[in-house]
C-alpha positions in Angstrom: 10.6 -62.3 82.0 9.4 -64.4 85.0 6.2 -63.4 86.8 8.1 -62.8 90.0 10.6 -60.5 88.2 7.7 -58.6 86.7 6.3 -58.0 90.1 9.6 -56.8 91.3 10.0 -54.5 88.4 6.5 -53.1 88.8 7.3 -52.4 92.5 10.6 -50.8 91.5 9.0 -48.6 88.8 6.5 -47.3 91.3 9.3 -46.6 93.8 11.5 -44.8 91.2 8.5 -42.8 89.9 7.6 -41.7 93.4 11.2 -40.7 94.1 11.3 -38.7 90.8 8.0 -37.0 91.6 9.1 -36.1 95.1 12.4 -34.6 93.8 10.6 -32.7 91.0 8.4 -31.1 93.6 11.5 -30.2 95.7 13.4 -28.7 92.8 10.5 -26.6 91.4 10.0 -23.1 92.9 7.1 -23.0 95.4 3.8 -21.9 94.0 3.6 -19.0 96.4 6.9 -17.6 95.2 6.7 -14.5 93.0 5.8 -14.4 90.2 3.1 -16.8 91.3 1.5 -17.1 87.9 4.8 -18.3 86.4 5.7 -20.7 89.2 2.1 -22.0 89.3 2.3 -22.7 85.5 5.6 -24.5 85.9 4.3 -26.7 88.7 1.0 -27.4 86.9 2.9 -28.6 83.8 5.4 -30.8 85.6 3.3 -32.2 88.4 0.0 -32.8 86.8 0.9 -36.3 85.9 3.0 -38.2 83.5 4.7 -41.6 83.4 8.2 -40.2 83.9 9.5 -42.6 81.2 12.6 -40.4 80.4 13.6 -40.1 84.0 13.0 -43.8 84.6 15.1 -44.7 81.6 17.9 -42.5 82.9 17.9 -44.3 86.3 17.8 -47.7 84.6 20.7 -46.9 82.3 22.7 -45.6 85.3 22.2 -49.0 87.0 23.0 -50.9 83.7 26.5 -49.5 84.0 26.8 -50.2 87.7 26.5 -46.5 88.7 26.9 -45.6 92.4 25.6 -42.0 92.5 21.9 -42.4 93.1 21.4 -38.8 94.1 23.1 -37.4 91.0 21.2 -39.6 88.6 17.9 -38.7 90.4 18.5 -35.0 89.7 19.7 -35.9 86.2 16.4 -37.7 85.6 14.5 -34.6 86.9 16.4 -32.4 84.4 15.1 -34.6 81.6 11.6 -34.4 82.9 11.8 -30.5 83.1 13.1 -30.4 79.6 10.3 -32.7 78.4 7.6 -30.6 80.2 9.0 -27.5 78.4 8.6 -29.2 75.0 5.0 -30.2 75.9 4.0 -26.7 76.9 5.2 -25.3 73.7 3.9 -28.1 71.5 0.4 -27.6 73.0 0.3 -23.9 72.0 -2.2 -22.8 69.3 0.5 -22.0 66.6 1.9 -25.5 67.0 -0.3 -28.6 67.9 -3.1 -26.6 69.5 -4.0 -29.1 72.2 -6.3 -28.0 75.1 -5.5 -31.0 77.3 -2.4 -32.6 78.5 -2.1 -35.6 80.9 -5.9 -35.3 81.5 -5.6 -31.7 82.7 -6.0 -28.3 80.9 -2.9 -27.5 78.9 -0.7 -24.8 80.4 -1.9 -22.1 78.0 -5.5 -23.0 78.8 -4.9 -22.8 82.5 -2.5 -19.8 82.6 -2.7 -18.0 79.2 -0.5 -18.2 76.2 2.1 -15.6 77.4 2.7 -17.2 80.8 2.8 -20.7 79.2 5.6 -19.6 76.8 7.6 -18.2 79.6 6.9 -21.2 81.8 8.4 -23.4 79.1 11.4 -21.1 78.9 11.9 -21.2 82.6 11.6 -25.0 82.7 14.3 -25.3 80.0 16.6 -23.2 82.1 15.8 -25.2 85.2 16.6 -28.4 83.4 20.2 -27.3 82.7 20.6 -25.8 86.2 19.4 -29.1 87.7 21.8 -31.2 85.6 24.7 -28.9 86.2 24.2 -29.1 89.9 23.4 -32.9 90.1 26.5 -33.7 92.1 28.3 -36.1 89.7 31.9 -35.7 88.8 32.8 -32.5 87.0 33.8 -34.3 83.8 30.7 -36.4 83.7 28.4 -33.4 84.4 30.1 -31.5 81.5 29.5 -34.5 79.1 25.9 -34.8 80.3 25.1 -31.1 79.9 26.7 -31.2 76.4 24.5 -34.1 75.4 21.4 -32.5 76.7 22.1 -29.1 75.1 22.7 -30.7 71.7 19.5 -32.7 72.0 17.5 -29.6 73.0 18.7 -27.5 70.1 18.0 -26.9 66.4 19.5 -30.1 65.2 17.2 -32.3 67.3 14.2 -31.4 69.4 13.5 -27.9 68.0 14.5 -28.8 64.5 12.3 -31.9 64.6 9.3 -29.8 65.7 9.9 -27.3 62.9 10.1 -30.2 60.4 6.9 -31.6 61.8 5.1 -28.3 61.3 6.4 -27.8 57.8 5.5 -31.3 56.9 1.8 -30.9 57.5 -0.1 -31.6 54.4 2.9 -33.1 52.6 3.0 -36.7 51.3 4.5 -39.0 53.9 7.8 -40.6 52.9 10.2 -42.8 54.8 12.9 -40.2 54.6 10.7 -37.4 56.0 9.3 -39.7 58.8 12.9 -40.7 59.8 14.1 -37.1 59.8 11.2 -35.8 62.0 10.8 -38.5 64.5 14.4 -39.2 65.1 14.7 -35.6 66.1 11.3 -34.7 67.7 11.0 -37.8 69.9 13.8 -40.3 69.6 16.6 -37.8 70.5 15.3 -37.2 74.1 14.7 -40.9 74.7 18.3 -41.7 73.6 19.7 -38.7 75.6 17.9 -40.1 78.7 19.7 -43.4 78.6 22.9 -41.7 77.5 22.9 -39.3 80.4 22.2 -42.1 82.8 25.2 -44.0 81.4 27.4 -40.9 81.6 26.5 -40.2 85.3 27.4 -43.9 86.0 30.9 -43.3 84.5 30.4 -45.4 81.4 33.1 -45.2 78.7 32.7 -43.1 75.5 32.1 -46.3 73.5 29.5 -47.6 76.0 27.6 -44.2 76.0 27.6 -44.3 72.2 26.2 -47.8 72.2 23.4 -47.1 74.7 22.5 -43.9 72.9 22.1 -45.8 69.7 19.9 -48.4 71.5 17.8 -45.5 72.9 17.4 -44.0 69.5 15.7 -47.2 68.3 13.5 -47.3 71.4 12.6 -43.6 70.9 11.7 -44.2 67.3 9.4 -47.0 68.5 7.9 -44.6 71.1 6.9 -42.2 68.4 5.4 -44.9 66.2 3.3 -45.9 69.3 2.3 -42.3 69.7 1.1 -42.2 66.1 -1.0 -45.3 66.7 -2.4 -44.0 69.9 -3.5 -40.8 68.1 -5.3 -42.9 65.6 -6.8 -45.6 67.8 -6.4 -44.5 71.5 -8.9 -43.6 74.1 -8.6 -39.9 75.1 -9.4 -40.6 78.7 -6.5 -43.1 78.9 -4.1 -41.1 76.8 -4.9 -37.8 78.6 -4.9 -35.5 75.6 -6.9 -34.8 72.5 -6.6 -37.4 69.7 -7.3 -37.8 66.0 -5.5 -34.6 65.2 -2.7 -36.0 63.2 -5.0 -37.0 60.4 -6.9 -33.7 60.6 -3.7 -31.7 60.2 -2.2 -34.0 57.6 0.8 -34.8 59.7 3.5 -37.2 58.5 3.0 -40.4 60.5 3.8 -44.0 60.3 0.2 -45.2 60.0 -0.3 -42.8 57.1 2.6 -44.3 55.2 2.6 -47.9 56.3 -0.8 -48.6 57.8 -1.6 -49.7 61.3 -0.5 -53.3 61.2 2.9 -52.7 59.6 3.5 -49.7 62.0 2.8 -51.9 65.0 5.2 -54.6 63.7 7.9 -52.0 63.0 7.7 -50.6 66.6 7.8 -54.1 68.0 10.8 -54.9 65.9 12.7 -51.8 67.1 12.0 -52.6 70.7 13.0 -56.3 70.2 16.3 -55.1 68.6 16.9 -52.8 71.5 16.2 -55.5 74.1 18.5 -58.0 72.4 21.3 -55.5 72.4 20.9 -54.8 76.1 20.7 -58.5 76.9 24.3 -58.9 75.6 25.4 -56.8 78.6 23.9 -59.4 81.0 21.5 -56.7 82.3 19.2 -57.8 85.2 16.1 -56.9 83.3 14.8 -53.6 84.5 15.8 -51.6 81.5 14.3 -54.2 79.2 11.1 -54.1 81.2 10.9 -50.4 80.8 11.4 -50.7 77.0 8.6 -53.3 76.9 6.2 -50.8 78.4 6.6 -48.7 75.2 4.9 -51.3 73.1 2.3 -52.1 75.8 1.0 -48.5 75.4 -0.4 -49.4 72.0 -1.7 -52.9 72.8 
């Protein structure tokens, strides 16, 4: 990409992220609203930071298919961020990953207690579907988007992947196990993000299936990068506790393939995703966002 284009994309990313953050703040219940502990926990978990990658990918996919409902896709992007925040709250709990920090701040259960954290996660999941259902797109498109998000959030993908991740601790890493866990735990929500953006734009069924498959590759790469960051990253930059995958004996790409091969695998997946998008004569913004996945590990 040309240097001028990168500057333009940097500027657009900052603008899109600002719009998403502003809308998240508007959609969340006010902290003073009863019960204040619950609403404070929800706001803490959503607004304490985050790159908003899922929301950004949703907006970029909407533009890829020449969408003309910016308000609807903005709310759709917020629904993805609410669902993601719910998963992070629950993942951080002691029975799961037991992380005390998230995005450089105390995890929700550290700041508000385990009981309120669980309920805040539950409330954010509900808010995700409420937000998407009321996003203002056409009724048929909203129904398709809600269906995709509900399938992604359930036992076959996000929740099922988390269970498989927990049950895999201490087991020998195999390619089959890694693929099963990470395609569900991480890749599914990344692919749903671009899929929902395409749906809101009015893309055809074939086009949605195509972009979902591309998103799946990108999401798999995203998880590989997370594995690498846990092994090599800086806690201050990553914003959470690291080196826990090895301690818990989690099934990861570096454990099976080593660091160098894992990095090459992630780069290859992103390269494949970018090449597929290029065939649509895309202006570059979605490709730019996908490139940022790899830069997290460089």
